[in-house]
PyMOL Python script that loads the backbone (N, CA, C, O; Angstrom):
from pymol import cmd

cmd.read_pdbstr("""\
ATOM      1  N   MET A   1     -29.193  -9.990  20.889  1.00  0.00           N
ATOM      2  CA  MET A   1     -28.023  -9.150  21.023  1.00  0.00           C
ATOM      3  C   MET A   1     -28.122  -7.995  20.026  1.00  0.00           C
ATOM      4  O   MET A   1     -28.691  -8.141  18.944  1.00  0.00           O
ATOM      5  N   VAL A   2     -27.568  -6.863  20.401  1.00  0.00           N
ATOM      6  CA  VAL A   2     -27.647  -5.666  19.579  1.00  0.00           C
ATOM      7  C   VAL A   2     -26.253  -5.280  19.091  1.00  0.00           C
ATOM      8  O   VAL A   2     -25.308  -5.225  19.878  1.00  0.00           O
ATOM      9  N   ASN A   3     -26.129  -5.015  17.800  1.00  0.00           N
ATOM     10  CA  ASN A   3     -24.878  -4.541  17.213  1.00  0.00           C
ATOM     11  C   ASN A   3     -25.013  -3.068  16.889  1.00  0.00           C
ATOM     12  O   ASN A   3     -26.059  -2.627  16.413  1.00  0.00           O
ATOM     13  N   LYS A   4     -23.952  -2.296  17.146  1.00  0.00           N
ATOM     14  CA  LYS A   4     -23.947  -0.879  16.787  1.00  0.00           C
ATOM     15  C   LYS A   4     -23.144  -0.721  15.502  1.00  0.00           C
ATOM     16  O   LYS A   4     -22.006  -1.179  15.405  1.00  0.00           O
ATOM     17  N   ILE A   5     -23.758  -0.060  14.510  1.00  0.00           N
ATOM     18  CA  ILE A   5     -23.133   0.119  13.201  1.00  0.00           C
ATOM     19  C   ILE A   5     -23.070   1.606  12.891  1.00  0.00           C
ATOM     20  O   ILE A   5     -24.075   2.310  12.994  1.00  0.00           O
ATOM     21  N   LYS A   6     -21.882   2.090  12.509  1.00  0.00           N
ATOM     22  CA  LYS A   6     -21.726   3.479  12.095  1.00  0.00           C
ATOM     23  C   LYS A   6     -22.161   3.605  10.642  1.00  0.00           C
ATOM     24  O   LYS A   6     -21.728   2.827   9.791  1.00  0.00           O
ATOM     25  N   GLU A   7     -23.010   4.576  10.357  1.00  0.00           N
ATOM     26  CA  GLU A   7     -23.494   4.766   8.994  1.00  0.00           C
ATOM     27  C   GLU A   7     -22.437   5.503   8.172  1.00  0.00           C
ATOM     28  O   GLU A   7     -21.944   6.554   8.582  1.00  0.00           O
ATOM     29  N   GLN A   8     -22.096   4.950   7.021  1.00  0.00           N
ATOM     30  CA  GLN A   8     -21.094   5.543   6.146  1.00  0.00           C
ATOM     31  C   GLN A   8     -21.671   5.705   4.747  1.00  0.00           C
ATOM     32  O   GLN A   8     -22.525   4.927   4.322  1.00  0.00           O
ATOM     33  N   VAL A   9     -21.194   6.727   4.034  1.00  0.00           N
ATOM     34  CA  VAL A   9     -21.603   6.951   2.654  1.00  0.00           C
ATOM     35  C   VAL A   9     -20.347   7.024   1.785  1.00  0.00           C
ATOM     36  O   VAL A   9     -19.264   7.354   2.268  1.00  0.00           O
ATOM     37  N   ASP A  10     -20.507   6.712   0.500  1.00  0.00           N
ATOM     38  CA  ASP A  10     -19.396   6.791  -0.443  1.00  0.00           C
ATOM     39  C   ASP A  10     -19.117   8.242  -0.805  1.00  0.00           C
ATOM     40  O   ASP A  10     -20.041   9.015  -1.058  1.00  0.00           O
ATOM     41  N   VAL A  11     -17.838   8.610  -0.828  1.00  0.00           N
ATOM     42  CA  VAL A  11     -17.429   9.928  -1.284  1.00  0.00           C
ATOM     43  C   VAL A  11     -17.360   9.879  -2.810  1.00  0.00           C
ATOM     44  O   VAL A  11     -16.833   8.911  -3.358  1.00  0.00           O
ATOM     45  N   PRO A  12     -17.876  10.894  -3.517  1.00  0.00           N
ATOM     46  CA  PRO A  12     -17.826  10.874  -4.988  1.00  0.00           C
ATOM     47  C   PRO A  12     -16.389  10.768  -5.519  1.00  0.00           C
ATOM     48  O   PRO A  12     -15.446  11.250  -4.893  1.00  0.00           O
ATOM     49  N   LEU A  13     -16.245  10.132  -6.676  1.00  0.00           N
ATOM     50  CA  LEU A  13     -14.937   9.982  -7.306  1.00  0.00           C
ATOM     51  C   LEU A  13     -14.415  11.341  -7.758  1.00  0.00           C
ATOM     52  O   LEU A  13     -15.186  12.206  -8.175  1.00  0.00           O
ATOM     53  N   VAL A  14     -13.086  11.520  -7.671  1.00  0.00           N
ATOM     54  CA  VAL A  14     -12.454  12.789  -7.995  1.00  0.00           C
ATOM     55  C   VAL A  14     -11.326  12.543  -8.991  1.00  0.00           C
ATOM     56  O   VAL A  14     -10.587  11.567  -8.864  1.00  0.00           O
ATOM     57  N   VAL A  15     -11.191  13.418  -9.977  1.00  0.00           N
ATOM     58  CA  VAL A  15     -10.113  13.319 -10.959  1.00  0.00           C
ATOM     59  C   VAL A  15      -8.782  13.636 -10.277  1.00  0.00           C
ATOM     60  O   VAL A  15      -8.683  14.588  -9.503  1.00  0.00           O
ATOM     61  N   GLY A  16      -7.763  12.829 -10.575  1.00  0.00           N
ATOM     62  CA  GLY A  16      -6.432  13.050 -10.032  1.00  0.00           C
ATOM     63  C   GLY A  16      -6.152  12.296  -8.740  1.00  0.00           C
ATOM     64  O   GLY A  16      -5.039  12.355  -8.219  1.00  0.00           O
ATOM     65  N   VAL A  17      -7.134  11.597  -8.225  1.00  0.00           N
ATOM     66  CA  VAL A  17      -6.967  10.842  -6.981  1.00  0.00           C
ATOM     67  C   VAL A  17      -6.735   9.370  -7.312  1.00  0.00           C
ATOM     68  O   VAL A  17      -7.293   8.838  -8.271  1.00  0.00           O
ATOM     69  N   GLN A  18      -5.891   8.719  -6.489  1.00  0.00           N
ATOM     70  CA  GLN A  18      -5.564   7.314  -6.712  1.00  0.00           C
ATOM     71  C   GLN A  18      -6.490   6.431  -5.872  1.00  0.00           C
ATOM     72  O   GLN A  18      -6.622   6.630  -4.664  1.00  0.00           O
ATOM     73  N   TYR A  19      -7.127   5.458  -6.522  1.00  0.00           N
ATOM     74  CA  TYR A  19      -8.043   4.527  -5.866  1.00  0.00           C
ATOM     75  C   TYR A  19      -7.505   3.121  -6.020  1.00  0.00           C
ATOM     76  O   TYR A  19      -6.725   2.837  -6.928  1.00  0.00           O
ATOM     77  N   GLN A  20      -7.933   2.234  -5.114  1.00  0.00           N
ATOM     78  CA  GLN A  20      -7.566   0.830  -5.217  1.00  0.00           C
ATOM     79  C   GLN A  20      -8.682   0.101  -5.961  1.00  0.00           C
ATOM     80  O   GLN A  20      -9.862   0.402  -5.781  1.00  0.00           O
ATOM     81  N   THR A  21      -8.297  -0.856  -6.795  1.00  0.00           N
ATOM     82  CA  THR A  21      -9.287  -1.619  -7.549  1.00  0.00           C
ATOM     83  C   THR A  21      -9.757  -2.821  -6.743  1.00  0.00           C
ATOM     84  O   THR A  21      -9.103  -3.227  -5.782  1.00  0.00           O
ATOM     85  N   LYS A  22     -10.901  -3.392  -7.141  1.00  0.00           N
ATOM     86  CA  LYS A  22     -11.443  -4.581  -6.492  1.00  0.00           C
ATOM     87  C   LYS A  22     -10.896  -5.859  -7.112  1.00  0.00           C
ATOM     88  O   LYS A  22     -11.369  -6.950  -6.794  1.00  0.00           O
ATOM     89  N   PHE A  23      -9.908  -5.740  -7.991  1.00  0.00           N
ATOM     90  CA  PHE A  23      -9.298  -6.919  -8.596  1.00  0.00           C
ATOM     91  C   PHE A  23      -8.572  -7.715  -7.519  1.00  0.00           C
ATOM     92  O   PHE A  23      -8.336  -7.202  -6.425  1.00  0.00           O
ATOM     93  N   ALA A  24      -8.218  -8.953  -7.815  1.00  0.00           N
ATOM     94  CA  ALA A  24      -7.543  -9.819  -6.853  1.00  0.00           C
ATOM     95  C   ALA A  24      -6.190  -9.238  -6.425  1.00  0.00           C
ATOM     96  O   ALA A  24      -5.755  -9.448  -5.293  1.00  0.00           O
ATOM     97  N   THR A  25      -5.534  -8.516  -7.321  1.00  0.00           N
ATOM     98  CA  THR A  25      -4.223  -7.954  -6.997  1.00  0.00           C
ATOM     99  C   THR A  25      -4.340  -6.609  -6.277  1.00  0.00           C
ATOM    100  O   THR A  25      -3.365  -6.169  -5.667  1.00  0.00           O
ATOM    101  N   GLY A  26      -5.491  -5.944  -6.325  1.00  0.00           N
ATOM    102  CA  GLY A  26      -5.676  -4.664  -5.650  1.00  0.00           C
ATOM    103  C   GLY A  26      -4.804  -3.560  -6.214  1.00  0.00           C
ATOM    104  O   GLY A  26      -4.218  -2.782  -5.461  1.00  0.00           O
ATOM    105  N   GLU A  27      -4.714  -3.485  -7.535  1.00  0.00           N
ATOM    106  CA  GLU A  27      -3.871  -2.475  -8.175  1.00  0.00           C
ATOM    107  C   GLU A  27      -4.369  -1.066  -7.889  1.00  0.00           C
ATOM    108  O   GLU A  27      -5.549  -0.851  -7.614  1.00  0.00           O
ATOM    109  N   LYS A  28      -3.454  -0.117  -7.958  1.00  0.00           N
ATOM    110  CA  LYS A  28      -3.796   1.298  -7.790  1.00  0.00           C
ATOM    111  C   LYS A  28      -4.143   1.883  -9.155  1.00  0.00           C
ATOM    112  O   LYS A  28      -3.490   1.581 -10.154  1.00  0.00           O
ATOM    113  N   PHE A  29      -5.182   2.728  -9.187  1.00  0.00           N
ATOM    114  CA  PHE A  29      -5.682   3.314 -10.424  1.00  0.00           C
ATOM    115  C   PHE A  29      -5.891   4.806 -10.195  1.00  0.00           C
ATOM    116  O   PHE A  29      -6.625   5.198  -9.288  1.00  0.00           O
ATOM    117  N   THR A  30      -5.252   5.637 -11.008  1.00  0.00           N
ATOM    118  CA  THR A  30      -5.392   7.087 -10.897  1.00  0.00           C
ATOM    119  C   THR A  30      -6.342   7.582 -11.977  1.00  0.00           C
ATOM    120  O   THR A  30      -6.108   7.354 -13.164  1.00  0.00           O
ATOM    121  N   ILE A  31      -7.404   8.252 -11.577  1.00  0.00           N
ATOM    122  CA  ILE A  31      -8.422   8.740 -12.517  1.00  0.00           C
ATOM    123  C   ILE A  31      -7.918   9.993 -13.222  1.00  0.00           C
ATOM    124  O   ILE A  31      -7.434  10.929 -12.585  1.00  0.00           O
ATOM    125  N   THR A  32      -8.041   9.996 -14.559  1.00  0.00           N
ATOM    126  CA  THR A  32      -7.644  11.170 -15.340  1.00  0.00           C
ATOM    127  C   THR A  32      -8.842  11.881 -15.960  1.00  0.00           C
ATOM    128  O   THR A  32      -8.758  13.063 -16.291  1.00  0.00           O
ATOM    129  N   GLU A  33      -9.962  11.166 -16.119  1.00  0.00           N
ATOM    130  CA  GLU A  33     -11.135  11.755 -16.778  1.00  0.00           C
ATOM    131  C   GLU A  33     -12.399  11.027 -16.330  1.00  0.00           C
ATOM    132  O   GLU A  33     -12.430   9.798 -16.265  1.00  0.00           O
ATOM    133  N   ILE A  34     -13.449  11.807 -16.019  1.00  0.00           N
ATOM    134  CA  ILE A  34     -14.759  11.246 -15.678  1.00  0.00           C
ATOM    135  C   ILE A  34     -15.790  11.884 -16.589  1.00  0.00           C
ATOM    136  O   ILE A  34     -15.935  13.106 -16.607  1.00  0.00           O
ATOM    137  N   ASN A  35     -16.513  11.059 -17.351  1.00  0.00           N
ATOM    138  CA  ASN A  35     -17.581  11.554 -18.226  1.00  0.00           C
ATOM    139  C   ASN A  35     -18.927  11.198 -17.611  1.00  0.00           C
ATOM    140  O   ASN A  35     -19.130  10.082 -17.133  1.00  0.00           O
ATOM    141  N   THR A  36     -19.851  12.169 -17.629  1.00  0.00           N
ATOM    142  CA  THR A  36     -21.186  11.941 -17.096  1.00  0.00           C
ATOM    143  C   THR A  36     -22.219  12.306 -18.155  1.00  0.00           C
ATOM    144  O   THR A  36     -21.932  13.054 -19.090  1.00  0.00           O
ATOM    145  N   ASN A  37     -23.431  11.764 -17.991  1.00  0.00           N
ATOM    146  CA  ASN A  37     -24.517  12.137 -18.899  1.00  0.00           C
ATOM    147  C   ASN A  37     -25.241  13.355 -18.323  1.00  0.00           C
ATOM    148  O   ASN A  37     -24.824  13.888 -17.295  1.00  0.00           O
ATOM    149  N   LYS A  38     -26.297  13.792 -18.956  1.00  0.00           N
ATOM    150  CA  LYS A  38     -26.979  15.018 -18.533  1.00  0.00           C
ATOM    151  C   LYS A  38     -27.690  14.871 -17.189  1.00  0.00           C
ATOM    152  O   LYS A  38     -28.081  15.869 -16.584  1.00  0.00           O
ATOM    153  N   PHE A  39     -27.859  13.637 -16.721  1.00  0.00           N
ATOM    154  CA  PHE A  39     -28.498  13.388 -15.432  1.00  0.00           C
ATOM    155  C   PHE A  39     -27.486  13.267 -14.299  1.00  0.00           C
ATOM    156  O   PHE A  39     -27.874  13.092 -13.144  1.00  0.00           O
ATOM    157  N   GLY A  40     -26.196  13.358 -14.611  1.00  0.00           N
ATOM    158  CA  GLY A  40     -25.148  13.278 -13.600  1.00  0.00           C
ATOM    159  C   GLY A  40     -24.645  11.873 -13.319  1.00  0.00           C
ATOM    160  O   GLY A  40     -23.825  11.677 -12.422  1.00  0.00           O
ATOM    161  N   LYS A  41     -25.125  10.892 -14.075  1.00  0.00           N
ATOM    162  CA  LYS A  41     -24.677   9.515 -13.888  1.00  0.00           C
ATOM    163  C   LYS A  41     -23.357   9.311 -14.630  1.00  0.00           C
ATOM    164  O   LYS A  41     -23.201   9.747 -15.770  1.00  0.00           O
ATOM    165  N   ILE A  42     -22.417   8.648 -13.975  1.00  0.00           N
ATOM    166  CA  ILE A  42     -21.103   8.409 -14.584  1.00  0.00           C
ATOM    167  C   ILE A  42     -21.244   7.393 -15.715  1.00  0.00           C
ATOM    168  O   ILE A  42     -21.765   6.295 -15.519  1.00  0.00           O
ATOM    169  N   THR A  43     -20.773   7.776 -16.902  1.00  0.00           N
ATOM    170  CA  THR A  43     -20.840   6.890 -18.057  1.00  0.00           C
ATOM    171  C   THR A  43     -19.496   6.258 -18.383  1.00  0.00           C
ATOM    172  O   THR A  43     -19.443   5.133 -18.879  1.00  0.00           O
ATOM    173  N   ARG A  44     -18.389   6.987 -18.104  1.00  0.00           N
ATOM    174  CA  ARG A  44     -17.065   6.450 -18.429  1.00  0.00           C
ATOM    175  C   ARG A  44     -16.014   7.043 -17.511  1.00  0.00           C
ATOM    176  O   ARG A  44     -16.031   8.238 -17.212  1.00  0.00           O
ATOM    177  N   ILE A  45     -15.100   6.194 -17.068  1.00  0.00           N
ATOM    178  CA  ILE A  45     -13.961   6.631 -16.253  1.00  0.00           C
ATOM    179  C   ILE A  45     -12.695   6.197 -16.978  1.00  0.00           C
ATOM    180  O   ILE A  45     -12.540   5.029 -17.333  1.00  0.00           O
ATOM    181  N   MET A  46     -11.803   7.136 -17.191  1.00  0.00           N
ATOM    182  CA  MET A  46     -10.508   6.841 -17.815  1.00  0.00           C
ATOM    183  C   MET A  46      -9.418   7.129 -16.801  1.00  0.00           C
ATOM    184  O   MET A  46      -9.538   8.046 -15.988  1.00  0.00           O
ATOM    185  N   GLY A  47      -8.351   6.337 -16.853  1.00  0.00           N
ATOM    186  CA  GLY A  47      -7.258   6.558 -15.926  1.00  0.00           C
ATOM    187  C   GLY A  47      -6.061   5.697 -16.246  1.00  0.00           C
ATOM    188  O   GLY A  47      -6.031   5.004 -17.264  1.00  0.00           O
ATOM    189  N   VAL A  48      -5.069   5.745 -15.366  1.00  0.00           N
ATOM    190  CA  VAL A  48      -3.804   5.057 -15.569  1.00  0.00           C
ATOM    191  C   VAL A  48      -3.546   4.129 -14.384  1.00  0.00           C
ATOM    192  O   VAL A  48      -3.695   4.529 -13.230  1.00  0.00           O
ATOM    193  N   TYR A  49      -3.157   2.886 -14.678  1.00  0.00           N
ATOM    194  CA  TYR A  49      -2.746   1.957 -13.632  1.00  0.00           C
ATOM    195  C   TYR A  49      -1.346   2.340 -13.159  1.00  0.00           C
ATOM    196  O   TYR A  49      -0.449   2.535 -13.979  1.00  0.00           O
ATOM    197  N   SER A  50      -1.154   2.447 -11.863  1.00  0.00           N
ATOM    198  CA  SER A  50       0.128   2.882 -11.318  1.00  0.00           C
ATOM    199  C   SER A  50       1.239   1.872 -11.569  1.00  0.00           C
ATOM    200  O   SER A  50       2.394   2.257 -11.752  1.00  0.00           O
ATOM    201  N   ASN A  51       0.903   0.584 -11.581  1.00  0.00           N
ATOM    202  CA  ASN A  51       1.919  -0.453 -11.781  1.00  0.00           C
ATOM    203  C   ASN A  51       2.375  -0.552 -13.233  1.00  0.00           C
ATOM    204  O   ASN A  51       3.480  -1.023 -13.504  1.00  0.00           O
ATOM    205  N   SER A  52       1.534  -0.112 -14.167  1.00  0.00           N
ATOM    206  CA  SER A  52       1.899  -0.204 -15.582  1.00  0.00           C
ATOM    207  C   SER A  52       1.447   1.051 -16.336  1.00  0.00           C
ATOM    208  O   SER A  52       0.481   0.999 -17.096  1.00  0.00           O
ATOM    209  N   PRO A  53       2.139   2.179 -16.131  1.00  0.00           N
ATOM    210  CA  PRO A  53       1.758   3.418 -16.811  1.00  0.00           C
ATOM    211  C   PRO A  53       2.012   3.383 -18.316  1.00  0.00           C
ATOM    212  O   PRO A  53       1.505   4.237 -19.043  1.00  0.00           O
ATOM    213  N   ASP A  54       2.788   2.408 -18.795  1.00  0.00           N
ATOM    214  CA  ASP A  54       3.066   2.305 -20.221  1.00  0.00           C
ATOM    215  C   ASP A  54       1.833   1.915 -21.033  1.00  0.00           C
ATOM    216  O   ASP A  54       1.832   2.062 -22.256  1.00  0.00           O
ATOM    217  N   LEU A  55       0.771   1.414 -20.367  1.00  0.00           N
ATOM    218  CA  LEU A  55      -0.477   1.088 -21.060  1.00  0.00           C
ATOM    219  C   LEU A  55      -1.219   2.330 -21.515  1.00  0.00           C
ATOM    220  O   LEU A  55      -2.023   2.268 -22.446  1.00  0.00           O
ATOM    221  N   GLY A  56      -0.961   3.449 -20.874  1.00  0.00           N
ATOM    222  CA  GLY A  56      -1.664   4.681 -21.211  1.00  0.00           C
ATOM    223  C   GLY A  56      -3.014   4.739 -20.518  1.00  0.00           C
ATOM    224  O   GLY A  56      -3.249   4.038 -19.534  1.00  0.00           O
ATOM    225  N   ALA A  57      -3.902   5.585 -21.042  1.00  0.00           N
ATOM    226  CA  ALA A  57      -5.232   5.749 -20.445  1.00  0.00           C
ATOM    227  C   ALA A  57      -6.090   4.514 -20.720  1.00  0.00           C
ATOM    228  O   ALA A  57      -6.225   4.083 -21.866  1.00  0.00           O
ATOM    229  N   CYS A  58      -6.665   3.953 -19.662  1.00  0.00           N
ATOM    230  CA  CYS A  58      -7.502   2.758 -19.770  1.00  0.00           C
ATOM    231  C   CYS A  58      -8.883   3.043 -19.180  1.00  0.00           C
ATOM    232  O   CYS A  58      -8.993   3.783 -18.202  1.00  0.00           O
ATOM    233  N   PRO A  59      -9.930   2.471 -19.757  1.00  0.00           N
ATOM    234  CA  PRO A  59     -11.266   2.638 -19.170  1.00  0.00           C
ATOM    235  C   PRO A  59     -11.464   1.664 -18.005  1.00  0.00           C
ATOM    236  O   PRO A  59     -10.861   0.592 -17.969  1.00  0.00           O
ATOM    237  N   ILE A  60     -12.306   2.049 -17.068  1.00  0.00           N
ATOM    238  CA  ILE A  60     -12.654   1.169 -15.956  1.00  0.00           C
ATOM    239  C   ILE A  60     -14.076   1.498 -15.528  1.00  0.00           C
ATOM    240  O   ILE A  60     -14.517   2.640 -15.658  1.00  0.00           O
ATOM    241  N   ASN A  61     -14.788   0.515 -15.023  1.00  0.00           N
ATOM    242  CA  ASN A  61     -16.147   0.711 -14.542  1.00  0.00           C
ATOM    243  C   ASN A  61     -16.130   1.276 -13.131  1.00  0.00           C
ATOM    244  O   ASN A  61     -15.204   1.010 -12.365  1.00  0.00           O
ATOM    245  N   GLU A  62     -17.145   2.052 -12.786  1.00  0.00           N
ATOM    246  CA  GLU A  62     -17.203   2.671 -11.457  1.00  0.00           C
ATOM    247  C   GLU A  62     -17.265   1.622 -10.349  1.00  0.00           C
ATOM    248  O   GLU A  62     -16.694   1.825  -9.278  1.00  0.00           O
ATOM    249  N   ASP A  63     -17.942   0.518 -10.590  1.00  0.00           N
ATOM    250  CA  ASP A  63     -18.087  -0.500  -9.551  1.00  0.00           C
ATOM    251  C   ASP A  63     -16.817  -1.319  -9.333  1.00  0.00           C
ATOM    252  O   ASP A  63     -16.774  -2.137  -8.413  1.00  0.00           O
ATOM    253  N   ARG A  64     -15.791  -1.126 -10.143  1.00  0.00           N
ATOM    254  CA  ARG A  64     -14.518  -1.834  -9.979  1.00  0.00           C
ATOM    255  C   ARG A  64     -13.540  -1.078  -9.092  1.00  0.00           C
ATOM    256  O   ARG A  64     -12.452  -1.580  -8.812  1.00  0.00           O
ATOM    257  N   LEU A  65     -13.909   0.128  -8.640  1.00  0.00           N
ATOM    258  CA  LEU A  65     -13.042   0.920  -7.775  1.00  0.00           C
ATOM    259  C   LEU A  65     -13.598   0.926  -6.355  1.00  0.00           C
ATOM    260  O   LEU A  65     -14.813   0.920  -6.154  1.00  0.00           O
ATOM    261  N   ILE A  66     -12.701   0.940  -5.377  1.00  0.00           N
ATOM    262  CA  ILE A  66     -13.108   1.018  -3.977  1.00  0.00           C
ATOM    263  C   ILE A  66     -13.209   2.499  -3.613  1.00  0.00           C
ATOM    264  O   ILE A  66     -12.212   3.222  -3.612  1.00  0.00           O
ATOM    265  N   HIS A  67     -14.437   2.937  -3.304  1.00  0.00           N
ATOM    266  CA  HIS A  67     -14.669   4.335  -2.950  1.00  0.00           C
ATOM    267  C   HIS A  67     -14.166   4.618  -1.536  1.00  0.00           C
ATOM    268  O   HIS A  67     -14.128   3.727  -0.687  1.00  0.00           O
ATOM    269  N   PHE A  68     -13.777   5.879  -1.297  1.00  0.00           N
ATOM    270  CA  PHE A  68     -13.483   6.299   0.063  1.00  0.00           C
ATOM    271  C   PHE A  68     -14.806   6.448   0.797  1.00  0.00           C
ATOM    272  O   PHE A  68     -15.815   6.803   0.188  1.00  0.00           O
ATOM    273  N   LYS A  69     -14.814   6.182   2.095  1.00  0.00           N
ATOM    274  CA  LYS A  69     -16.029   6.256   2.905  1.00  0.00           C
ATOM    275  C   LYS A  69     -15.959   7.476   3.823  1.00  0.00           C
ATOM    276  O   LYS A  69     -14.883   7.907   4.236  1.00  0.00           O
ATOM    277  N   GLU A  70     -17.138   8.017   4.129  1.00  0.00           N
ATOM    278  CA  GLU A  70     -17.234   9.151   5.038  1.00  0.00           C
ATOM    279  C   GLU A  70     -18.295   8.829   6.087  1.00  0.00           C
ATOM    280  O   GLU A  70     -19.397   8.397   5.749  1.00  0.00           O
ATOM    281  N   PHE A  71     -17.961   9.041   7.363  1.00  0.00           N
ATOM    282  CA  PHE A  71     -18.880   8.774   8.462  1.00  0.00           C
ATOM    283  C   PHE A  71     -19.906   9.897   8.535  1.00  0.00           C
ATOM    284  O   PHE A  71     -19.538  11.071   8.547  1.00  0.00           O
ATOM    285  N   THR A  72     -21.199   9.545   8.586  1.00  0.00           N
ATOM    286  CA  THR A  72     -22.270  10.542   8.581  1.00  0.00           C
ATOM    287  C   THR A  72     -22.582  11.081   9.966  1.00  0.00           C
ATOM    288  O   THR A  72     -23.252  12.107  10.087  1.00  0.00           O
ATOM    289  N   GLY A  73     -22.118  10.420  11.005  1.00  0.00           N
ATOM    290  CA  GLY A  73     -22.411  10.849  12.364  1.00  0.00           C
ATOM    291  C   GLY A  73     -23.550  10.076  12.990  1.00  0.00           C
ATOM    292  O   GLY A  73     -23.838  10.259  14.173  1.00  0.00           O
ATOM    293  N   LYS A  74     -24.205   9.220  12.231  1.00  0.00           N
ATOM    294  CA  LYS A  74     -25.317   8.427  12.752  1.00  0.00           C
ATOM    295  C   LYS A  74     -24.831   7.041  13.158  1.00  0.00           C
ATOM    296  O   LYS A  74     -24.006   6.429  12.480  1.00  0.00           O
ATOM    297  N   ILE A  75     -25.360   6.561  14.278  1.00  0.00           N
ATOM    298  CA  ILE A  75     -25.052   5.212  14.741  1.00  0.00           C
ATOM    299  C   ILE A  75     -26.371   4.453  14.843  1.00  0.00           C
ATOM    300  O   ILE A  75     -27.317   4.907  15.486  1.00  0.00           O
ATOM    301  N   LYS A  76     -26.415   3.285  14.194  1.00  0.00           N
ATOM    302  CA  LYS A  76     -27.624   2.466  14.197  1.00  0.00           C
ATOM    303  C   LYS A  76     -27.420   1.268  15.115  1.00  0.00           C
ATOM    304  O   LYS A  76     -26.344   0.671  15.147  1.00  0.00           O
ATOM    305  N   GLU A  77     -28.470   0.924  15.862  1.00  0.00           N
ATOM    306  CA  GLU A  77     -28.475  -0.304  16.638  1.00  0.00           C
ATOM    307  C   GLU A  77     -29.289  -1.329  15.854  1.00  0.00           C
ATOM    308  O   GLU A  77     -30.467  -1.111  15.570  1.00  0.00           O
ATOM    309  N   VAL A  78     -28.660  -2.439  15.509  1.00  0.00           N
ATOM    310  CA  VAL A  78     -29.270  -3.452  14.652  1.00  0.00           C
ATOM    311  C   VAL A  78     -29.328  -4.773  15.407  1.00  0.00           C
ATOM    312  O   VAL A  78     -28.365  -5.165  16.066  1.00  0.00           O
ATOM    313  N   CYS A  79     -30.461  -5.456  15.305  1.00  0.00           N
ATOM    314  CA  CYS A  79     -30.628  -6.778  15.910  1.00  0.00           C
ATOM    315  C   CYS A  79     -29.737  -7.776  15.165  1.00  0.00           C
ATOM    316  O   CYS A  79     -29.788  -7.870  13.938  1.00  0.00           O
ATOM    317  N   SER A  80     -28.920  -8.519  15.919  1.00  0.00           N
ATOM    318  CA  SER A  80     -28.000  -9.465  15.277  1.00  0.00           C
ATOM    319  C   SER A  80     -28.728 -10.709  14.759  1.00  0.00           C
ATOM    320  O   SER A  80     -28.187 -11.426  13.918  1.00  0.00           O
ATOM    321  N   ASN A  81     -29.937 -10.974  15.242  1.00  0.00           N
ATOM    322  CA  ASN A  81     -30.677 -12.155  14.792  1.00  0.00           C
ATOM    323  C   ASN A  81     -31.455 -11.899  13.507  1.00  0.00           C
ATOM    324  O   ASN A  81     -31.354 -12.669  12.552  1.00  0.00           O
ATOM    325  N   CYS A  82     -32.237 -10.810  13.481  1.00  0.00           N
ATOM    326  CA  CYS A  82     -33.117 -10.589  12.338  1.00  0.00           C
ATOM    327  C   CYS A  82     -32.640  -9.463  11.411  1.00  0.00           C
ATOM    328  O   CYS A  82     -33.096  -9.389  10.270  1.00  0.00           O
ATOM    329  N   GLY A  83     -31.731  -8.579  11.871  1.00  0.00           N
ATOM    330  CA  GLY A  83     -31.208  -7.506  11.031  1.00  0.00           C
ATOM    331  C   GLY A  83     -32.058  -6.264  11.014  1.00  0.00           C
ATOM    332  O   GLY A  83     -31.776  -5.346  10.244  1.00  0.00           O
ATOM    333  N   ASP A  84     -33.100  -6.196  11.841  1.00  0.00           N
ATOM    334  CA  ASP A  84     -33.965  -5.004  11.890  1.00  0.00           C
ATOM    335  C   ASP A  84     -33.262  -3.862  12.625  1.00  0.00           C
ATOM    336  O   ASP A  84     -32.517  -4.089  13.579  1.00  0.00           O
ATOM    337  N   ILE A  85     -33.511  -2.636  12.169  1.00  0.00           N
ATOM    338  CA  ILE A  85     -32.963  -1.459  12.831  1.00  0.00           C
ATOM    339  C   ILE A  85     -33.819  -1.161  14.055  1.00  0.00           C
ATOM    340  O   ILE A  85     -35.026  -0.950  13.935  1.00  0.00           O
ATOM    341  N   LEU A  86     -33.201  -1.145  15.227  1.00  0.00           N
ATOM    342  CA  LEU A  86     -33.919  -0.924  16.476  1.00  0.00           C
ATOM    343  C   LEU A  86     -33.935   0.548  16.863  1.00  0.00           C
ATOM    344  O   LEU A  86     -34.946   1.064  17.339  1.00  0.00           O
ATOM    345  N   TYR A  87     -32.793   1.226  16.651  1.00  0.00           N
ATOM    346  CA  TYR A  87     -32.656   2.617  17.082  1.00  0.00           C
ATOM    347  C   TYR A  87     -31.615   3.294  16.196  1.00  0.00           C
ATOM    348  O   TYR A  87     -30.615   2.683  15.820  1.00  0.00           O
ATOM    349  N   CYS A  88     -31.858   4.540  15.874  1.00  0.00           N
ATOM    350  CA  CYS A  88     -30.917   5.306  15.051  1.00  0.00           C
ATOM    351  C   CYS A  88     -30.654   6.634  15.751  1.00  0.00           C
ATOM    352  O   CYS A  88     -31.581   7.409  15.985  1.00  0.00           O
ATOM    353  N   GLU A  89     -29.385   6.900  16.088  1.00  0.00           N
ATOM    354  CA  GLU A  89     -29.017   8.154  16.774  1.00  0.00           C
ATOM    355  C   GLU A  89     -28.752   9.243  15.765  1.00  0.00           C
ATOM    356  O   GLU A  89     -28.430  10.370  16.144  1.00  0.00           O
TER     357      GLU A  89
END
""", "prot")
cmd.dss("prot")
cmd.show_as("cartoon", "prot")
cmd.util.cbc("prot")
cmd.orient("prot")
C-alpha cells in the first residue's frame, strides 16, 4: 500500500510571536529575544509565559517550542511496509 505525505518544513522562530510549548500542559510562550552565534545557530531564547507573566523573562530551549509548519508543495508517495520513498512530485 502507498501513503501520500505532504512535505513540510519548520518556519524560523520570530520575536514577538506566541508559540505553544511541548510541555504536558501546552503553555503559550511569547518570544522576546533570540540570540544567535556567528554561524546563525540559536544559542538562547528568552520570553514570557502567557499564563504567568509575573515570572518575567525566562529562558527556553528551541526544541521545547512547537514550530509553525509550511507546506513546500511536494507530495511524496511512501511505501507503508518498508518506508521507502517511491515517488516525489
